[in-house]
DSSP file (Angstrom, degrees, kcal/mol; ACC not computed):
  #  RESIDUE AA STRUCTURE BP1 BP2  ACC     N-H-->O    O-->H-N    N-H-->O    O-->H-N    TCO  KAPPA ALPHA  PHI   PSI    X-CA   Y-CA   Z-CA
    1    1 A M              0   0    0      0, 0.0     2,-0.0     0, 0.0     0, 0.0   0.000 360.0 360.0 360.0 134.3   97.5   95.4   91.1
    2    2 A T     >  -     0   0    0      1,-0.1     4,-2.1     4,-0.0     5,-0.2  -0.295 360.0-113.0 -77.7 165.1   98.7   91.9   90.7
    3    3 A V  H  > S+     0   0    0      1,-0.2     4,-2.3     2,-0.2     5,-0.2   0.870 116.1  54.4 -65.2 -37.4   96.6   89.1   89.4
    4    4 A A  H  > S+     0   0    0      2,-0.2     4,-2.3     1,-0.2    -1,-0.2   0.928 108.8  47.2 -64.8 -44.7   96.7   87.3   92.8
    5    5 A A  H  > S+     0   0    0      1,-0.2     4,-2.4     2,-0.2    -1,-0.2   0.906 112.3  50.7 -63.4 -40.9   95.3   90.4   94.6
    6    6 A L  H  X S+     0   0    0     -4,-2.1     4,-2.3     1,-0.2    -1,-0.2   0.893 110.1  49.8 -63.1 -40.3   92.7   90.8   91.9
    7    7 A A  H  X S+     0   0    0     -4,-2.3     4,-2.5     2,-0.2    -2,-0.2   0.894 110.6  49.7 -66.4 -39.9   91.6   87.2   92.3
    8    8 A V  H  X S+     0   0    0     -4,-2.3     4,-2.5     2,-0.2    -2,-0.2   0.925 112.4  47.3 -64.9 -44.2   91.4   87.5   96.1
    9    9 A L  H  X S+     0   0    0     -4,-2.4     4,-2.3     2,-0.2    -2,-0.2   0.899 112.6  49.5 -64.1 -40.2   89.3   90.6   95.8
   10   10 A A  H  X S+     0   0    0     -4,-2.3     4,-2.3     2,-0.2    -2,-0.2   0.920 112.5  47.1 -65.2 -43.1   87.0   89.0   93.3
   11   11 A A  H  X S+     0   0    0     -4,-2.5     4,-2.6     2,-0.2    -2,-0.2   0.903 112.2  50.7 -65.7 -40.5   86.6   85.8   95.4
   12   12 A G  H  X S+     0   0    0     -4,-2.5     4,-2.3     2,-0.2    -2,-0.2   0.913 111.1  48.0 -62.7 -42.9   85.9   88.0   98.5
   13   13 A T  H  X S+     0   0    0     -4,-2.3     4,-1.6     2,-0.2    -2,-0.2   0.920 112.0  49.9 -63.6 -43.7   83.2   90.0   96.7
   14   14 A Y  H  X S+     0   0    0     -4,-2.3     4,-1.9     1,-0.2    -2,-0.2   0.923 112.1  47.6 -60.9 -45.1   81.6   86.8   95.3
   15   15 A L  H  X S+     0   0    0     -4,-2.6     4,-2.7     1,-0.2    -1,-0.2   0.876 107.7  55.3 -66.9 -37.0   81.5   85.2   98.8
   16   16 A M  H  < S+     0   0    0     -4,-2.3    -1,-0.2     1,-0.2    -2,-0.2   0.847 113.5  42.1 -64.4 -31.4   80.1   88.4  100.4
   17   17 A R  H  < S+     0   0    0     -4,-1.6     4,-0.5    -5,-0.2    -1,-0.2   0.784 118.1  45.6 -83.4 -28.0   77.2   88.3   97.9
   18   18 A L  H  X S+     0   0    0     -4,-1.9     4,-2.2    -5,-0.2     3,-0.4   0.831  98.1  71.0 -83.1 -33.9   76.7   84.5   98.1
   19   19 A L  H  X S+     0   0    0     -4,-2.7     4,-2.4     1,-0.2     5,-0.2   0.883  95.6  49.7 -56.2 -48.2   76.8   84.2  101.9
   20   20 A P  H  > S+     0   0    0      0, 0.0     4,-0.8     0, 0.0    -1,-0.2   0.872 112.7  49.1 -61.3 -33.6   73.5   85.8  102.7
   21   21 A L  H  4 S+     0   0    0     -4,-0.5    -2,-0.2    -3,-0.4     3,-0.2   0.890 113.9  45.3 -69.9 -38.2   71.8   83.6  100.1
   22   22 A A  H  < S+     0   0    0     -4,-2.2    -1,-0.2     1,-0.2    -3,-0.2   0.841 119.7  39.7 -74.0 -33.1   73.4   80.5  101.5
   23   23 A L  H >X S+     0   0    0     -4,-2.4     3,-2.0    -5,-0.2     4,-1.8   0.445  80.3 130.1 -97.9  -0.8   72.6   81.3  105.1
   24   24 A H  T 3< S+     0   0    0     -4,-0.8     4,-0.1     1,-0.3    -3,-0.0  -0.341  83.9   6.4 -58.9 124.7   69.2   82.7  104.7
   25   25 A G  T 34 S+     0   0    0      2,-0.4    -1,-0.3    -2,-0.1     3,-0.1   0.202 120.5  74.6  88.3 -16.4   66.9   81.0  107.2
   26   26 A R  T <4 S+     0   0    0     -3,-2.0     2,-0.5     1,-0.3    -2,-0.2   0.808  98.6  35.7 -95.3 -36.4   69.7   79.1  108.9
   27   27 A V     <  -     0   0    0     -4,-1.8    -2,-0.4     2,-0.0    -1,-0.3  -0.977  67.2-160.2-123.8 126.8   71.3   81.9  110.9
   28   28 A A        -     0   0    0     -2,-0.5     2,-0.1    -3,-0.1    -4,-0.0  -0.921  18.2-136.4-107.0 118.1   69.3   84.8  112.5
   29   29 A P        -     0   0    0      0, 0.0     2,-0.0     0, 0.0    -2,-0.0  -0.388  25.8-108.8 -70.6 150.5   71.4   87.9  113.3
   30   30 A S     >  -     0   0    0      1,-0.1     4,-2.2    -2,-0.1     5,-0.2  -0.280  27.1-108.9 -72.6 164.6   70.8   89.5  116.6
   31   31 A A  H  > S+     0   0    0      1,-0.2     4,-2.2     2,-0.2     5,-0.1   0.861 121.0  54.4 -62.2 -35.2   69.0   92.9  116.8
   32   32 A R  H  > S+     0   0    0      2,-0.2     4,-2.5     1,-0.2    -1,-0.2   0.903 107.1  50.0 -65.6 -41.2   72.3   94.5  117.8
   33   33 A T  H  > S+     0   0    0      2,-0.2     4,-2.3     1,-0.2    -2,-0.2   0.925 110.7  49.0 -63.6 -44.6   74.0   93.1  114.7
   34   34 A V  H  X S+     0   0    0     -4,-2.2     4,-2.2     1,-0.2    -1,-0.2   0.918 111.9  49.5 -60.6 -43.3   71.3   94.4  112.4
   35   35 A R  H  X S+     0   0    0     -4,-2.2     4,-2.5     1,-0.2    -2,-0.2   0.901 110.2  50.2 -63.8 -41.6   71.5   97.8  114.1
   36   36 A L  H  X S+     0   0    0     -4,-2.5     4,-2.2     2,-0.2    -1,-0.2   0.881 110.1  50.2 -65.8 -37.9   75.3   97.9  113.7
   37   37 A V  H  X S+     0   0    0     -4,-2.3     4,-2.0     2,-0.2    -1,-0.2   0.911 111.1  49.4 -65.7 -41.2   75.0   97.0  110.0
   38   38 A E  H  X S+     0   0    0     -4,-2.2     4,-1.9     1,-0.2    -2,-0.2   0.923 112.2  47.5 -62.9 -44.0   72.4   99.7  109.5
   39   39 A L  H  X S+     0   0    0     -4,-2.5     4,-2.4     1,-0.2    -1,-0.2   0.859 109.0  55.0 -66.1 -34.7   74.6  102.3  111.2
   40   40 A G  H  X S+     0   0    0     -4,-2.2     4,-2.2     2,-0.2    -1,-0.2   0.897 106.9  50.2 -64.0 -40.1   77.6  101.2  109.2
   41   41 A A  H  X S+     0   0    0     -4,-2.0     4,-2.1     2,-0.2    -2,-0.2   0.910 111.1  48.9 -64.3 -42.0   75.7  101.8  106.0
   42   42 A V  H  X S+     0   0    0     -4,-1.9     4,-2.4     1,-0.2    -2,-0.2   0.917 110.2  51.4 -63.1 -43.1   74.7  105.3  107.2
   43   43 A A  H  X S+     0   0    0     -4,-2.4     4,-2.3     1,-0.2    -2,-0.2   0.891 109.3  50.3 -62.6 -39.7   78.3  106.1  108.1
   44   44 A L  H  X S+     0   0    0     -4,-2.2     4,-2.2     2,-0.2    -1,-0.2   0.902 110.9  48.8 -65.4 -40.2   79.5  105.0  104.7
   45   45 A L  H  X S+     0   0    0     -4,-2.1     4,-2.4     2,-0.2    -2,-0.2   0.905 111.1  49.7 -66.0 -40.5   77.0  107.2  102.9
   46   46 A V  H  X S+     0   0    0     -4,-2.4     4,-2.7     1,-0.2    -2,-0.2   0.914 111.1  49.7 -63.7 -42.6   77.9  110.2  105.1
   47   47 A A  H  X S+     0   0    0     -4,-2.3     4,-2.5     2,-0.2     5,-0.3   0.892 110.6  50.4 -63.3 -39.6   81.6  109.6  104.3
   48   48 A L  H  X S+     0   0    0     -4,-2.2     4,-2.2     2,-0.2    -2,-0.2   0.923 112.5  45.8 -64.5 -44.8   80.8  109.4  100.6
   49   49 A V  H  X S+     0   0    0     -4,-2.4     4,-1.9     2,-0.2    -2,-0.2   0.914 113.2  50.7 -64.1 -42.5   78.8  112.7  100.7
   50   50 A A  H  X S+     0   0    0     -4,-2.7     4,-2.3     2,-0.2     5,-0.3   0.932 113.9  42.2 -64.1 -46.3   81.5  114.4  102.7
   51   51 A T  H  X S+     0   0    0     -4,-2.5     4,-1.9     1,-0.2    -1,-0.2   0.884 115.3  50.4 -69.9 -35.8   84.4  113.5  100.5
   52   52 A G  H  < S+     0   0    0     -4,-2.2    -1,-0.2    -5,-0.3    -2,-0.2   0.799 113.8  47.1 -69.1 -27.5   82.4  114.2   97.3
   53   53 A T  H  < S+     0   0    0     -4,-1.9    -2,-0.2    -5,-0.2    -1,-0.2   0.922 122.9  27.7 -78.0 -46.8   81.4  117.6   98.7
   54   54 A W  H  < S+     0   0    0     -4,-2.3     7,-2.4    -5,-0.2     8,-0.4   0.706 114.3  54.7 -94.8 -21.7   84.7  118.9   99.9
   55   55 A F  E  <  +A   60   0A   0     -4,-1.9     2,-0.3    -5,-0.3     5,-0.2  -0.887  45.7 176.1-124.8 147.6   87.3  117.2   97.7
   56   56 A E  E >  S-A   59   0A   0      3,-2.9     3,-1.4    -2,-0.3    -4,-0.1  -0.920  77.1 -16.0-146.7 118.4   88.1  116.8   94.0
   57   57 A G  T 3  S-     0   0    0     -2,-0.3     3,-0.1     1,-0.3    -2,-0.0   0.830 128.5 -48.8  59.6  35.2   91.1  115.1   92.6
   58   58 A G  T 3  S+     0   0    0      1,-0.3    -1,-0.3     0, 0.0     2,-0.2   0.461 124.4  77.8  86.8   1.0   93.0  115.2   95.9
   59   59 A G  E <  S-A   56   0A   0     -3,-1.4    -3,-2.9     1,-0.0    -1,-0.3  -0.790  93.6 -65.3-133.6 178.0   92.4  118.9   96.6
   60   60 A F  E     -A   55   0A   0     -2,-0.2    -5,-0.3    -5,-0.2     3,-0.1  -0.430  37.3-145.9 -66.3 135.2   89.7  121.2   97.9
   61   61 A A        -     0   0    0     -7,-2.4     4,-0.2     1,-0.3     3,-0.2   0.581  43.2-112.2 -81.1 -10.7   86.7  121.4   95.5
   62   62 A G        -     0   0    0     -8,-0.4    -1,-0.3     1,-0.1    39,-0.0  -0.413  32.5 -75.3 100.5 177.0   86.0  125.1   96.1
   63   63 A W  S  > S+     0   0    0      1,-0.2     4,-1.6     2,-0.1     5,-0.1   0.647 113.4  72.4 -91.7 -16.2   83.1  126.8   97.8
   64   64 A A  H  > S+     0   0    0     -3,-0.2     4,-2.1     2,-0.2    -1,-0.2   0.921  97.4  48.5 -67.3 -43.3   80.4  126.4   95.2
   65   65 A R  H  > S+     0   0    0     37,-0.3     4,-2.3    -4,-0.2     5,-0.2   0.950 111.6  47.2 -65.5 -50.0   79.9  122.7   95.7
   66   66 A P  H  > S+     0   0    0      0, 0.0     4,-2.3     0, 0.0    -1,-0.2   0.872 111.1  53.9 -59.8 -33.5   79.6  122.8   99.5
   67   67 A A  H  X S+     0   0    0     -4,-1.6     4,-2.2     2,-0.2    -2,-0.2   0.916 108.4  49.1 -64.9 -41.7   77.1  125.7   99.1
   68   68 A G  H  X S+     0   0    0     -4,-2.1     4,-2.1     1,-0.2    -1,-0.2   0.894 111.5  48.8 -63.0 -40.3   75.0  123.6   96.7
   69   69 A V  H  X S+     0   0    0     -4,-2.3     4,-2.6     2,-0.2    -1,-0.2   0.885 109.7  52.6 -66.9 -38.2   75.0  120.7   99.1
   70   70 A A  H  X S+     0   0    0     -4,-2.3     4,-2.3     2,-0.2    -2,-0.2   0.899 109.4  49.0 -64.0 -40.1   74.0  123.0  102.0
   71   71 A V  H  X S+     0   0    0     -4,-2.2     4,-2.5     2,-0.2    -1,-0.2   0.905 111.1  50.6 -64.6 -40.5   71.1  124.3  100.0
   72   72 A A  H  X S+     0   0    0     -4,-2.1     4,-2.5     2,-0.2    -2,-0.2   0.916 110.2  49.4 -63.0 -42.5   70.1  120.7   99.2
   73   73 A A  H  X S+     0   0    0     -4,-2.6     4,-2.0     2,-0.2    -2,-0.2   0.910 111.8  48.4 -63.3 -41.8   70.3  119.8  102.9
   74   74 A A  H  X S+     0   0    0     -4,-2.3     4,-1.3     2,-0.2    -1,-0.2   0.906 111.6  49.7 -65.2 -40.7   68.1  122.8  103.8
   75   75 A A  H  <>S+     0   0    0     -4,-2.5     5,-2.3     1,-0.2     3,-0.2   0.894 110.9  49.6 -65.7 -39.0   65.6  122.0  101.2
   76   76 A L  H ><5S+     0   0    0     -4,-2.5     3,-1.5     1,-0.2    -1,-0.2   0.862 104.9  59.2 -66.1 -34.3   65.4  118.4  102.3
   77   77 A A  H 3<5S+     0   0    0     -4,-2.0    -1,-0.2     1,-0.3    -2,-0.2   0.826 108.4  44.0 -64.6 -31.3   64.9  119.6  105.9
   78   78 A V  T 3<5S-     0   0    0     -4,-1.3    -1,-0.3    -3,-0.2    -2,-0.2   0.221 119.9-111.7 -98.7  15.1   61.8  121.5  104.9
   79   79 A R  T < 5 +     0   0    0     -3,-1.5    -3,-0.2     1,-0.2    -2,-0.1   0.870  51.0 172.2  61.6  44.8   60.6  118.5  102.8
   80   80 A V      < -     0   0    0     -5,-2.3    -1,-0.2     1,-0.1     5,-0.1  -0.590  47.3 -88.9 -75.3 144.3   60.9  119.9   99.3
   81   81 A P     >  -     0   0    0      0, 0.0     4,-1.8     0, 0.0     3,-0.5  -0.260  37.8-118.3 -56.3 144.2   60.3  117.3   96.6
   82   82 A F  H  > S+     0   0    0      1,-0.3     4,-2.3     2,-0.2     5,-0.2   0.841 110.9  55.8 -59.4 -39.4   63.5  115.6   95.6
   83   83 A V  H  > S+     0   0    0      1,-0.2     4,-2.2     2,-0.2    -1,-0.3   0.912 109.8  47.1 -60.4 -41.4   63.6  116.7   92.0
   84   84 A L  H  > S+     0   0    0     -3,-0.5     4,-2.8     2,-0.2    -1,-0.2   0.847 107.6  57.1 -68.6 -33.5   63.4  120.3   93.2
   85   85 A V  H  X S+     0   0    0     -4,-1.8     4,-2.5     2,-0.2    -2,-0.2   0.936 109.0  45.8 -60.0 -46.9   66.2  119.7   95.7
   86   86 A V  H  X S+     0   0    0     -4,-2.3     4,-2.4     2,-0.2     5,-0.2   0.920 113.7  48.6 -63.6 -44.4   68.5  118.5   92.9
   87   87 A V  H  X S+     0   0    0     -4,-2.2     4,-2.5     2,-0.2    -2,-0.2   0.910 112.4  48.7 -63.4 -42.7   67.5  121.5   90.7
   88   88 A L  H  X S+     0   0    0     -4,-2.8     4,-2.5     2,-0.2     5,-0.2   0.928 112.2  47.9 -62.7 -45.7   68.1  124.0   93.6
   89   89 A A  H  X S+     0   0    0     -4,-2.5     4,-2.3     1,-0.2    -2,-0.2   0.917 114.5  46.2 -62.7 -43.8   71.5  122.5   94.5
   90   90 A A  H  X S+     0   0    0     -4,-2.4     4,-2.7    -5,-0.2    -1,-0.2   0.894 112.4  50.8 -66.1 -39.4   72.6  122.5   90.8
   91   91 A A  H  X S+     0   0    0     -4,-2.5     4,-2.7    -5,-0.2    -2,-0.2   0.912 111.3  47.2 -65.8 -42.7   71.3  126.1   90.3
   92   92 A V  H  X S+     0   0    0     -4,-2.5     4,-2.3     2,-0.2     5,-0.2   0.933 114.5  46.8 -64.2 -45.5   73.1  127.4   93.4
   93   93 A T  H  X S+     0   0    0     -4,-2.3     4,-2.1    -5,-0.2    -2,-0.2   0.922 114.7  46.7 -62.9 -44.1   76.4  125.7   92.4
   94   94 A A  H  X S+     0   0    0     -4,-2.7     4,-2.4     2,-0.2    -2,-0.2   0.899 111.6  51.1 -65.4 -40.9   76.1  126.9   88.8
   95   95 A A  H  X S+     0   0    0     -4,-2.7     4,-1.7     2,-0.2    -2,-0.2   0.910 110.9  48.1 -64.6 -41.7   75.3  130.5   89.9
   96   96 A L  H  <>S+     0   0    0     -4,-2.3     5,-2.6     2,-0.2     4,-0.3   0.900 112.8  47.8 -65.6 -40.1   78.3  130.6   92.2
   97   97 A R  H ><5S+     0   0    0     -4,-2.1     3,-1.1     1,-0.2    -2,-0.2   0.875 109.9  52.9 -68.5 -35.6   80.6  129.2   89.6
   98   98 A L  H 3<5S+     0   0    0     -4,-2.4    -1,-0.2     1,-0.2    -2,-0.2   0.840 105.5  55.4 -65.5 -32.2   79.3  131.7   87.1
   99   99 A A  T 3<5S-     0   0    0     -4,-1.7    -1,-0.2    -5,-0.2    -2,-0.2   0.504 127.1-101.4 -77.9  -4.4   80.0  134.5   89.6
  100  100 A G  T < 5S+     0   0    0     -3,-1.1    -3,-0.2     1,-0.3    -2,-0.1   0.523  80.4 132.5  98.2   5.9   83.6  133.3   89.7
  101  101 A I      <       0   0    0     -5,-2.6    -1,-0.3    -6,-0.2    -2,-0.1  -0.825 360.0 360.0 -91.6 119.6   83.5  131.4   93.0
  102  102 A P              0   0    0      0, 0.0   -37,-0.3     0, 0.0    -1,-0.1   0.517 360.0 360.0 -68.7 360.0   85.2  128.0   92.4
């Protein structure tokens, strides 16, 4: 990455963090804008979970990781405490890998 591109990205990041502080109280976003920003955040989180679940280093991560995530999703659906959700997901993934399933 060139120095110019790095400087542009740094300035953009700085302005994105400074803008809400500078405009607070002066500009009120519409309800639709707030809703779209909330949906955008959810979409980014879903994309992060999906890519982290299915891919590793540009290839398929294997079946153990998606199985662990599926167990975590099921545990969250029945309102299991979060610490137990993490332990269950890790245990399922580790057990499958120990059994030879990548």
